[in-house]
Phi, psi and omega in degrees: 000354179104000181275153174255109179231128184287194188265151175064037183260132179254125178248089186256095184062027174285136174270117184244162177196170177047052200293343177292341183252024179239130179232114186239133177284187182286151167062030179270156179223116179240116193238111176049046177239177176249121180234092180225129177284005181271133170212154170274151178222181182308151180052040178051042170263167181251140173239126179247124175226138180294136176248134180233117185249128179284168183294149171060040175262154167225149179231122190276170183302133178066012174269162188231131172262111190281156170298138189087005183282135175240097187269120183294156176301152180067019176277136177233105172279135175286203180273155177045055186227190179205167175290345175284346189248028188294346175299334186270350184303148178207143179302332181299332187285338186301323189258005176266000174290134175306323185292346182269357181295149176311136168271150173300143172316131180302322181300314179291331171295314185295315187282323192235311189292318186290316177297316178299328172289328180285323178299310178301315170309307175305309185298317171304335184264354184296317174301326172296313176299318181304321182288345177270353180296317175301331179299315183276342182261336182286147174275129172253196175291148177287140177265121193265354182236162191257356176298120193286334174289315182295323177296313180297325179288319181296319183296322186271343182273006180283134194305325190286327180285330177287334173291319174294333175294316183279334172299314176297324179296317175302312180298321182294324178291316186280310187260344184295317176296326175296318186296314180294329177293312174303321170301313182291322177298320176300314178297311188296317186294324183288320175294325175292326177285333176280316194252342190091165185287141176299145176228164173296141182071018174278118192237012181290171185290323175293321180292323177294322178292325179291323176297312175298326181306305188298317174296327174291315177290322182229074172295170192302319187301318181292320183291328180292331178298331182271315181290337180287344167304325185261006186103159191275331199240006196256192186305327180307326180289322176292319180297308180302319184290320179296321178299331178271003175112348183286144169263113182235128180279198188268157166059037179284129168269105184265162181276171178281332178233121184090196352283155170277138187240134182287302177229120183310317188282356182251022176240134181233103186250129177281200180277145167068027181277137174248125181251148170261176187282153182043050169261161187236127181252097186266119181254338187225143173207190182297340179275341190148184179243132174216151180294141168257121181248120173239124186273180192299137172064026168283155180243111174262108190279184180297144173059022178281137177248110173263117184271164185302134170091007185282148171232116181254129185285179183295140182052021178281134174257120168259095183294178189312119176072015179305137173237123178269169168281146181294132188057028179280154177237134190245116195309143166311140172067013174277160176237117181232150176214154169059204180201142173225124183056039175086001181221160189288154179272129174273121179271324178205157170243170179297335180266353177275168178280140184281162175259120175292145175296328183297318182295319185294317187293329183265013178261163176285160188297316181307325184277313180291314196277335177259355172067027177283328180265152178264147182245042188286355180271349184254137179227139183245146181289128176313145175295345188270351174270159178300137185244121171294332189277332183245351180280177177242153181299340179271358183294130183081355185291333187243023176082005175265000195307310187294322178287325184292336186296330189272359185269158172289165173298330176290313181296327178289323178280317185283316191263322175264359179054030180275069178210152187280020182220163178287118179259129186292134174282174181304323188289320183296310180303311176307315181295313185280339173291314177296321175303312186289327176300310175294313181301311178300319181290324175294312186306309178288346168278347185298310184308313187295310190288315185298318184293335170299316173306316185292324182295317179296319179295315178298321173298319174290333188235337182245312190275134183303147169282159173083013183273161176286165182306327179298316179294321179292327179292319184289323175304308181301310182297312181296322178289321182287326173296312178301310182300313181299313183302311180299311179297322175293326179288321178290326179289319176301313170308307186295317182302318178295318179298322173298309190291320181294315179304313182293325178298310182287337179277331179275323186238353191050215181268120179298149175224150183299151183152180175266134183222056170304150179304332182261007181239334192213144176280001182308310185294324184296311183296320176299317183298325177291315179297328179288325168313309182295325184293355173303331182297329176267345182267324192259065176204177183047051177063038180082351179283335178079174178288306191294330177296340175274001185235015184292142182079350175271178177282336182297330176292316177297320181294315180307309184295321175299319181293340182269355169117004180285151173257118188226133186271202186278148172055045179259154178231123186250129182054057196284346178273006168094341187229056184292130177290331185210126176274174172304120177269341179222076183300321180309331184260012187239131179243116178252148172278201172275148176056041179272141172241128171240131177269213174285070187239159180253126172241109189236127181253008172252153166226132189233101184251105186050033183086000172271116198255120180235148173244138177223157175288154172227123188236127186234128187275173182303143178054033182276159179228136173242098183288182178300126168092004183270155190220133177242116188267168188308133176085358183275163184219139174241120175279175186299141167073018175272170186211142175242114179278185183298147181049076180224132178239116172260115184285165183295131185091348183282158182239118172262114186292169186300142171062015177269149169240131191246148179209145170122163184225086004282166194281150175229154180292140180255133180251358186275190175272130176273347175237000000 
């Protein structure tokens, strides 16, 4: 494809593009990072800059190599960083990459891992195969001709066999994940009985193989296929992880996406912990394996990276993009965000005066994001005291008040039913989640099955009989191609119509305000809507509908129909693979000629379960590059720019013509091209 890549280079989950403009030296390691010469620029222009990575370099998880980068040899970028921050590079990060952890012996992989993986795949397919039994055993109509392809088409297009096909598809979606999970738990239990339970710092050949085996058989994606049937945030995820060896407390709020977990048996999560999306719990690296401990009522926000041996204290908030030190300890009641020099930036500690959320939101970005000012004049009520803003009017009405004060709003609403509306229970959530899962699978299977029906109709009415097998083969291919193309297009439009209609029916137009779980049904309705959104996400081999429209005016039209205010000639998610779409379009305002790359514009803030919505405004000709993030209540004025790996905190203002970079952000005075 045109890239220049040296010897002994490791590309472990790295996102690459524009390969002609990439040059990687010998002995480099790029792990789950982004390395693309493409970037968005001012006035909706495109910038292509050659990337040169010297020999013996490493780039850590969630880091970004910006276009135009010339990385010197022996440079080691850590986690959640970027090539704009090479002053923070350090040799210590080289061995902290998950890809550097010891690999299992190839003999053990060959003799045990591969056969067990094949058995797991077979067992997960058993429900689907059981549904096909009726297809092959039932008697259908008699086939009167001898052409093999025509006979196959006639055989499959009979109504009873189509019904069994959809039955098999539904059984595979519903029961396949459980068969695989049960097999993995059985394998783990047998190994625990023979060798004993795995512990931290177990580095023997067998222990390394065992830890790798469980993740090979059941990576997070396959685990999520099962737990999502019970809803994305609830106790089923905790139960599944406990069965895999993790220590998980009660009332944990799990995210819709992630977290990625290095080793299931090396995480210890307390009660009432709240997770944000796309966080990483790294338990093993080139230095060894250590347990990650998260104590009661802690908050692990989006894109947080917890490294091996980390201990997060009670009620500690690890804010957006926080990166910890290996074996670091983070004080109870502390607040941390982002990273500078390889460690999270401390906004407050348990012994310090705390920073109120409203105070942070109303300061200028240069003050809040560089942490230059002290906030000694502001005090925030401890979370252990009753909270007027996050509590419910029903709190304490049934004698549970004292205990309920210490729970998150989600825990009070979902587990104690202390909410002024009907809270759906686990069974109701399971019912609608499984329905959406099966409906989505059947919905997107219709074009292929229906196209075979078209082939059957054409064979019976239009295509001449007695032709050779090659004519039949070409006829089948072209007819199915046309049928799938037409039906898929119609279904894509219909799916978007269903999603847009569901949004307005369930939530109407969003307005700024507080929507805690124990005060408003908004969060519950949003979860139902996210289930409906499977229609647009789980199709086209996981790419989804909107990923095929990135950078086009169709994307702008879609978000306008969802309630966003978008100016003229804007380009949204232009690199083609966005990690996160606009979550609350109603609260987002974009000016003219704004360009958004793989950036996050988020109008909600979830702090230990306290859920708020605020408006986000982006002025004319603004630029948000890959990995930048604009939080709830933030504002960008005209002609401002966020470079790669930049966080603008909630309520902050980026002044006109300013360029910001860093997590948290600082003003950037260098050349961005």
